[in-house]
C-alpha positions in Angstrom: 6.1 -26.0 -1.7 4.5 -28.9 0.1 0.7 -29.0 -0.3 -1.1 -28.9 3.0 -3.5 -31.8 3.4 -6.6 -31.7 5.5 -6.6 -32.6 9.2 -8.7 -35.7 9.2 -10.0 -35.3 12.8 -13.8 -35.0 13.1 -15.3 -31.5 12.3 -18.6 -30.1 13.5 -19.0 -28.8 9.9 -19.3 -32.3 8.6 -21.6 -33.9 11.2 -24.9 -32.9 9.4 -25.9 -30.1 11.7 -24.7 -27.3 9.4 -25.5 -26.6 5.8 -23.4 -24.0 3.9 -25.3 -21.5 1.9 -24.6 -21.6 -1.8 -25.7 -18.0 -2.4 -22.8 -16.8 -0.2 -20.2 -19.1 -1.9 -19.4 -20.7 1.5 -16.6 -23.2 1.6 -15.4 -23.3 5.2 -11.8 -24.1 6.2 -11.9 -26.9 8.8 -8.3 -28.0 8.8 -7.0 -26.7 12.2 -3.4 -27.2 11.1 -3.9 -25.0 8.1 -5.7 -22.4 10.2 -2.7 -22.2 12.6 -0.3 -21.9 9.7 -2.2 -18.9 8.3 -2.3 -17.1 11.7 1.3 -17.9 12.3 2.2 -16.4 8.9 0.4 -13.2 9.9 2.6 -12.9 13.0 -0.3 -11.6 15.0 0.3 -10.3 18.5 -1.4 -8.2 21.3 -0.4 -4.9 19.7 -2.1 -5.7 16.3 -5.4 -4.7 14.9 -6.8 -7.4 12.7 -9.7 -7.2 10.2 -11.0 -10.6 9.2 -13.0 -10.9 6.1 -15.7 -13.6 6.3 -14.9 -15.5 9.5 -17.6 -18.1 8.8 -17.5 -20.7 11.5 -14.6 -19.0 13.2 -11.7 -21.4 12.7 -9.3 -18.5 12.2 -11.2 -16.2 14.4 -10.6 -18.2 17.6 -6.9 -18.4 16.9 -6.6 -14.7 16.3 -8.5 -13.9 19.4 -6.2 -16.1 21.5 -3.2 -14.1 20.3 -4.6 -11.1 22.1 -5.0 -8.9 19.0 -7.9 -6.5 18.6 -10.1 -8.3 16.1 -12.9 -6.9 13.9 -14.6 -9.8 12.1 -16.9 -8.9 9.1 -19.5 -11.5 8.3 -22.4 -11.4 5.9 -24.3 -14.4 7.1 -26.5 -13.2 10.1 -26.8 -16.7 11.5 -23.1 -17.0 11.7 -22.8 -13.5 13.2 -25.1 -14.5 16.0 -23.3 -17.8 16.6 -19.8 -16.2 16.7 -21.0 -13.2 18.8 -22.5 -15.5 21.4 -19.4 -17.8 21.5 -16.9 -14.9 21.7 -19.0 -12.6 23.9 -16.5 -13.0 26.8 -13.6 -11.7 24.8 -13.3 -7.9 25.0 -10.8 -7.9 22.1 -13.3 -9.3 19.6 -16.0 -7.5 17.6 -18.2 -9.4 15.2 -19.8 -7.1 12.7 -22.8 -8.0 10.5 -21.7 -6.5 7.2 -21.0 -7.1 3.5 -17.3 -6.4 3.3 -17.5 -5.6 -0.4 -19.5 -2.5 0.6 -17.2 -1.3 3.4 -14.4 1.2 3.3 -11.6 -0.2 5.3 -10.3 3.3 6.1 -13.6 4.4 7.4 -14.1 1.2 9.4 -10.8 1.8 11.2 -11.3 5.5 11.5 -14.6 5.2 13.3 -12.7 3.2 15.9 -9.8 5.6 16.2 -7.5 3.2 14.3 -5.3 3.7 11.2 -3.9 0.4 10.0 -4.6 -3.3 10.3 -3.6 -6.8 9.5 -6.0 -8.0 6.8 -6.8 -11.7 6.9 -9.4 -13.9 5.3 -10.5 -17.1 3.6 -12.8 -15.4 1.2 -15.4 -16.7 -1.3 -13.4 -17.0 -4.5 -15.9 -15.0 -6.6 -15.0 -12.0 -4.4 -11.2 -12.2 -4.9 -11.1 -9.2 -7.2 -12.9 -7.1 -4.6 -10.2 -7.9 -2.0 -7.2 -7.7 -4.2 -8.1 -4.3 -5.8 -10.7 -2.6 -3.6 -8.7 -3.3 -0.4 -5.1 -4.2 -1.2 -4.7 -1.5 -3.9 -7.3 1.2 -3.2 -6.8 1.1 0.6 -3.2 -0.1 0.8 -2.3 2.8 3.1 -4.6 1.2 5.8 -2.9 -2.3 5.6 0.2 -3.2 7.6 0.2 -6.7 6.1 -2.3 -9.2 4.7 -2.8 -13.0 4.5 -5.4 -14.0 2.0 -6.6 -17.5 0.8 -7.6 -17.5 -2.8 -8.1 -19.8 -5.8 -4.7 -21.2 -6.8 -5.0 -20.1 -10.4 -5.5 -16.5 -9.3 -2.7 -16.7 -6.7 -0.3 -18.0 -9.3 -1.0 -15.0 -11.4 -0.5 -12.6 -8.5 2.9 -14.1 -7.6 4.2 -14.7 -11.2 7.3 -13.0 -12.6 8.0 -11.3 -15.9 8.1 -13.8 -18.8 5.5 -16.1 -17.3 2.4 -16.8 -19.4 0.2 -15.9 -16.4 2.1 -12.6 -15.6 -0.4 -9.8 -16.0 -2.3 -6.9 -14.3 -2.5 -8.3 -10.7 1.1 -9.4 -10.9 2.4 -5.9 -11.8 0.1 -3.8 -9.7 0.3 -5.8 -6.5 4.0 -6.5 -6.7 4.5 -2.7 -7.1 3.0 -2.2 -3.6 3.9 -5.4 -1.7 6.4 -8.1 -1.2 4.4 -11.3 -1.9 5.1 -14.8 -0.6 3.4 -18.1 -1.0 2.4 -19.2 2.5 0.9 -22.6 1.6 -0.9 -24.5 -1.2 -4.1 -26.1 0.1 -6.0 -29.1 -1.1 -9.7 -29.1 -1.5 -10.2 -31.6 1.4 -9.2 -28.8 3.8 -12.7 -27.3 3.3 -16.3 -28.2 3.8 -17.8 -28.5 1.3 -14.7 -29.1 -0.8 -14.4 -26.5 -3.6 -13.9 -27.6 -7.2 -10.6 -25.8 -7.4 -7.3 -25.8 -5.5 -6.4 -23.0 -3.1 -3.4 -21.0 -2.1 -2.5 -18.7 0.7 -0.5 -15.6 -0.1 1.2 -13.1 2.3 1.4 -9.4 1.4 3.8 -7.0 3.1 4.1 -3.4 2.0 7.4 -2.7 0.3 10.0 -1.3 2.6 10.6 1.4 0.0 7.5 2.7 -1.7 7.8 2.6 -5.5 4.7 4.7 -6.3 3.9 8.2 -5.1 0.3 8.8 -4.2 -0.4 10.7 -7.5 1.2 8.0 -9.6 -1.0 5.1 -8.6 -4.0 5.8 -10.8 -2.2 6.5 -14.1 0.2 3.6 -13.4 -2.7 1.1 -12.9 -4.5 2.5 -16.0 -1.5 2.0 -18.2 -0.9 -1.5 -16.9 -4.5 -2.4 -17.6 -4.4 -0.8 -21.1 -1.3 -2.6 -22.1 -2.3 -6.1 -20.8 -5.7 -5.8 -22.4 -3.9 -5.9 -25.7 -1.2 -8.3 -24.6 -0.8 -9.7 -28.1 0.2 -6.3 -29.4 3.5 -4.6 -29.0 3.9 -1.9 -26.4 4.4 0.6 -29.2 1.1 -0.2 -30.9 -0.9 -0.2 -27.6 0.5 3.2 -26.5 -0.2 4.7 -29.9 -3.7 3.5 -29.9 -4.7 4.2 -26.3 -3.0 7.5 -25.8 -3.0 8.8 -29.4 0.7 9.4 -29.3 2.7 10.6 -32.3 5.9 9.0 -33.6 7.9 11.8 -32.0 6.2 11.2 -28.6 6.9 7.5 -28.8 10.5 8.1 -29.7 10.8 10.4 -26.7 9.3 7.7 -24.4 11.7 5.1 -25.9 14.7 7.3 -25.3 13.7 8.3 -21.7 12.9 4.8 -20.5 15.3 2.7 -22.6 12.4 0.2 -23.1 12.1 -1.7 -26.4 8.6 -0.6 -27.4 8.4 -3.6 -29.8 8.4 -5.9 -26.8 5.2 -7.6 -25.4 3.8 -6.5 -22.0 4.7 -9.8 -20.2 8.4 -9.0 -20.8 8.4 -5.8 -18.7 9.2 -5.7 -15.0 7.2 -3.6 -12.5 10.1 -1.1 -12.6 9.8 -0.8 -16.4 6.1 -0.3 -16.2 6.6 2.5 -13.7 9.2 4.2 -15.9 6.8 3.8 -18.9 3.9 5.3 -16.9 6.0 8.3 -15.7 7.2 9.0 -19.2 3.7 8.7 -20.8 2.3 11.0 -18.1 5.0 13.6 -18.8 4.5 13.4 -22.6 0.7 13.8 -22.2 1.2 16.8 -19.9 3.7 18.6 -22.2 
């Protein structure tokens, strides 16, 4: 995919009047073309509810507001909250909330407003990527109709990777078991101010049309995936035996039920194979 370069037009972020705060990990997107690409990929319209994580200087916020969606923007920096609130005060469809999104329940945020699901969008500080991927996209997946997230390219490559890849791992299996994932764009450092030291990527997440996991299967499935990949140099057989204290008879039963070669390594297994493995282990432990 073509890497999106920065729009070289002048930006108020770079004229000396604004200084990003290092403690917040602030790297602001200033490329308007990239911002439009992100919002277009989210396919936002008047009927949508959008939760934006970390609007910053509002390059995405303004575009979302113009689409007519109901927008709830969560910003930690109080100075930026005041700035955006003042600028967008005339828009009845926009609510700028002073909040640390890592401490917010998305389900509760929506419920307090009589809402159920939202489009989740954000150019987030990269040290908070784990919070977004697992605390929101996994733990509160039922509240998300779709998501468009900017993240460090190295992490995004893992999320989108396929079985057999050297970077295929926990986020790959877990997130792909809940969503169809697409690469929206790869973004150069020059699209931000200040430029980060790493390359970036935008991923789109759409809930699977047919749910793979029942509600009561999610926790044991994630636990098994984590257990197996934490010992990725070991065979599936040895990891299951160690983590779940399974006997040879139990392991033989799992092998017969799933058809999985337990001498294989975790990176060889598809999400479907992991689900079959999780169901079989759960059944064996319950018997």
